[in-house]
N, C-alpha and C positions, 0 to 999 in steps of 0.2 A: 504496501498502498505506500503512497504516496503522501506526504504531507501537504496540510493546510497554507497555502499560500495563494496572492490574489493571481498570479499568474498561473495557475494550474486547472485543470479543469476537472468536473465532477461528476459523478455516475448516479442518475436519482431510478428510482422503478416506474412511476405510469408517469414522468414526464422528464426531460431532460435539462439539464441546468450547468452553469461555467463557475471558472475562479477557483475552487475548493475540490480538491480531488480524489476521494479514495481509489475506487477499483477500476471501471475500463474508463475508456478514452470517451467524453463528448461535445456537444457545442462548446465553445470558452463563452466568459463573457462578454467579448466585444465582437463575438459575431451575433449573442444574445441580445445588444444595444443596438446594435444595429437593425435588427428584426424592430426593435420598442419603436426606435422611431418612425420608420413607416406603418406599424398596426394601426390599423382601424379600429371605427366599431360602429353599430349601427344601436345603440339602447335603448329603448323605447322607458317611458317610466310605467310601470306595472311589472317589464319583465324580471321572470325567476333567473338569478344567475346559476348557473353551473355550477357543480361541485366538483370544482377544479382541485388536483393537488399533486402537491411535489416532494420527492422522497430521495431521500439520501443513505448512505448505509457507510459504517464503520471507517466514519471523517476522522481525521487525528489533528490535535492542534499544535500547529509547527511552533516553538517558544520563539522565536527570532521573531515570526510576521506576529506573536500577544505583546509583546516587547515593542514592535513598532507602533501598534495600535495603541497602546500604554503611553506612550510618546505622546503622539499626538494629540491623545486625548484628557495627558495630562496625569494620569494615575502613576503609581509609583513603578518601579520596575521592578518585578517577580515574578513567580508561578501562579497567584493568587490574579483570578480568571472574573474580568471585571462583569458585571452582569448584563451591562449592550455589549461583550464582545460577541455571545453565541447569534444576538440578532443582527448581526454584521455579518455574520456565517452566511447567514439565511437570505441573503440578498437573490443571489443566483435562482432560488426554490422563488423567490417572488417574480424575480424577471422572470422564468420561466412557467409563469402561472399568466401573467400579466401578454406573454405572445403569441398563446394558444389562439388558434382560429375559434374554438366555442365560447375563448371570451368575452364579450360581447361591447366592451368599449376598448378606447384609446390605450395605448399603454402608456402613452407619454401622455403630462396632464394630470393625472391623477397629484390629489391635493395630501398630504401627512396628515390626519385634523389631530389624534390619541394614540399613543401606545403605552400598551402596561407589559411589566416584565417580570417576570415571578422566578426568585431562583430559590427553587426548593428543598433541595438536600445538596450536601456536600460531596464532591465528584475528583475523581483524580484524574488530571487533563492530561496525561500519558494515555487515558483509557479510550475508545475509540468511542464516537457519537455516532447517535442513528437521528436523523435531525428528517421533521413531516412539518409539510404547510401545506395547510387548506384555508378553499375560501368558504366562510362561516355564515354567518351575519350580515345583513342587510336591512336598509329600511332607507323608504322616500322623510328627508328634508327638504325645508323653504329653500333651500342652495341646491337641492339635486339628493342623487341618490349615495347615502354611504355605506361601506360594506365593510368589511374585516376581516382579515387572513391571518389564521392560526397558526402560532409552530408551537411542535413539541418538540423536547429531545429527551433518550431515552439512553440509558448507560448501562448494562445484561437487561434490559427488560425493565427498569427501575427508571421512573418518569420524573428527573432532576430540575429543568428548568421550561419554562412558557412563556409564549408572549401572546397577545392580543393588538393587530393595527387594524385604526381604523380607517380607513381614506375617502373622501368626497369625490366624485364622479359630477363634474355644475352641466345644473341641464336646470329647464323650467317645470315646477310643478305648482301646484295648489296649498300647497302646503303654507301655511299663516310663518313669518316671518317671527322667532321670537326676543327677546331681548338679547341683548349679547352679555356673555357674562364678565363680572367684576372681578379681574385678575387684584389679589392682594400682596403687603409688601410687611417682608418680617423679617427684625432685627436689623443691624448697618451692614448698607453695600461694600461687596467687596468689587473693586471694578479688572475688569479681563479686557483683553486688546483680542481682536479676532482680526488676522492678517487676509491682506489680498491674497496669497497661493496657500492658504488657508482648504479650499475647496478641492485643489489639485494634490495637496498632501495626504488629505483625507482619501480622497480617489486612491493614491495609489495603494495604499494598505486598503479599502475596502474592496477598490473592486468597481465604487460606482460613480463612472464618467459619464455622469446624468450633467447635459450643456449647460445645464443652469448654474453650476455650483463649479465650473472651471473660468471662466473668465466673461468679461461683462459683452462680450461682441456675442460670443455664445448664447449667455441669457439672454441680450437682447430680440437674439430670432424668439424666444418662449416667453415675449412681451413683460420680463424682466428689467429695470434699468441699471441693473447692476449683479456681477455673481449675488450666489445669496450661500448661506452657510450649511452643511445638511440638519435636519434636525435631529438628526440622530447622536451627531457630532455635539451639536448644542446638550443633550440631556447630556452624552455619555462627560462633559466637561462639567454637568450638574454633579454626578455623581461621583465624578474623582474629586470636585471642592468637599464631599461631603463625606468622602472616604472611611475614615476619623467615625464614623458616626453608624457606621453600618457592618450589617453581621459577619462572615460569613454567609449565611443560608437563611432562610426561613423570613426572606421578606418580597415585597411588591412593591416597584416604586412606578405610578400612572401619573400621565404627563400631559397635558393639551398644547397644541401647537398653534400660537396666536396667529403672528406677524412673521414676513419672511427677515433675516438678521443678514443685512446687504453685507459685502465687503468689501473695502475694509470697515471695521467698528467697530467703538470701544461701547463697554456692556455694562448693564449693574446686577450683581448676582445677590439674590436677598432667599435668607434661611432663617428658620426659628420655630419654634415648639407650639403648638392649638391644638387643644382639646387631645393631647396625649401624643399629639403622631408630629413628624418633622415633618414641613412643607417649605417649599420652596418658587420662587420666580426668576425670570431675567428680561430684564426691562432694557431699553436704550436708555444713553446713557443721561439721560434727559430728565429721565423716571417716569417718562409722558406714555409708552408705549412700549405693552409686555410682547414681548418674545413664546416663551411658555412659561406656565408653572406645573406643581406637581407637588406629589404625597408622597410619604412612603411611609408603609404601612408593615 
C-alpha cells in the first residue's frame, strides 16, 4: 500500500476518487478537478437527490504529509491527528460524488454552509483507515437546496471519526427568508494574518485546487473580487488556536460559515465559555463582519 500524499491516487469501491492512495491506481485529483469545472446539472426544486457514495479502504496516514498540514494550519508538529485532518483527506471522495453524472447539480459553485466533526475514539495513526462518504439529508430553504455529505472513518470495524457537511445549491424557491443569525464575540480578540498565498499553500497540502482559492484572477472568473481562504482552513486554524482546550477524543466541533475570508486579510478570533460550552468566532479586522462561528461539545 502507498502512503497518503496529495500527489497520490486512491481506490474507491462504489466510485473512484483521487489524491490519497492505498490500493489500485485510479483517477487523480487534477483529473477530477478538470471534470468538476465542466460538470453541469439540471436540478429542479423538489427533485430527490440520488444516494451517491464513495469509499476508500486501507488508507495510511503519511507522517510527512500530516506535518505539512499541521504547519499550514498552525497546529503543533507531532503525531496527534487534528480533528480536521481526516476531513481534508475525504476531499477526493467529495469531489468524486460531485462529478458523477447522476449528481443533478453543477460541481462548481456549491457553497459550504456548515460542518460538524466528531472525534469519537482514540486511534493509532499508523493503522489503515476505511473511509465512506455519502449524500444524506437535503431540504429546500429560501436560498436554495441545502444538502449534506456525511463521512465515516473506521479502523478495524470500529467507528472512530465522523463529519457532516452542509452545502447550498443556489436556486429560486417559495420559502420565506428567515432572520440572519447573530454571531457573538467571546473574550478578548486575537489577531491573525491570512497571507495572499495561503490558498495556494493549503491547496498543495489538501489537493483542493479550486480556482477561487488560488489567485485573484482565477477567483474573479467565479464571481469573487479576490481569492478567498478555504473554509476548512479557517476552521482548522481556529482549532489549532484552541488546541490546549481540546481532549484527544470524545468531542465534536460544529461551525457555521458566514462570509468569505478574502486574501490577504487581517482577522480577529474570539473564544470563551458560555453555558458550559466553548464557543468561538472569526471576524474581519474591524469586528463588523463574521466569517464563521462555532461550538465545541
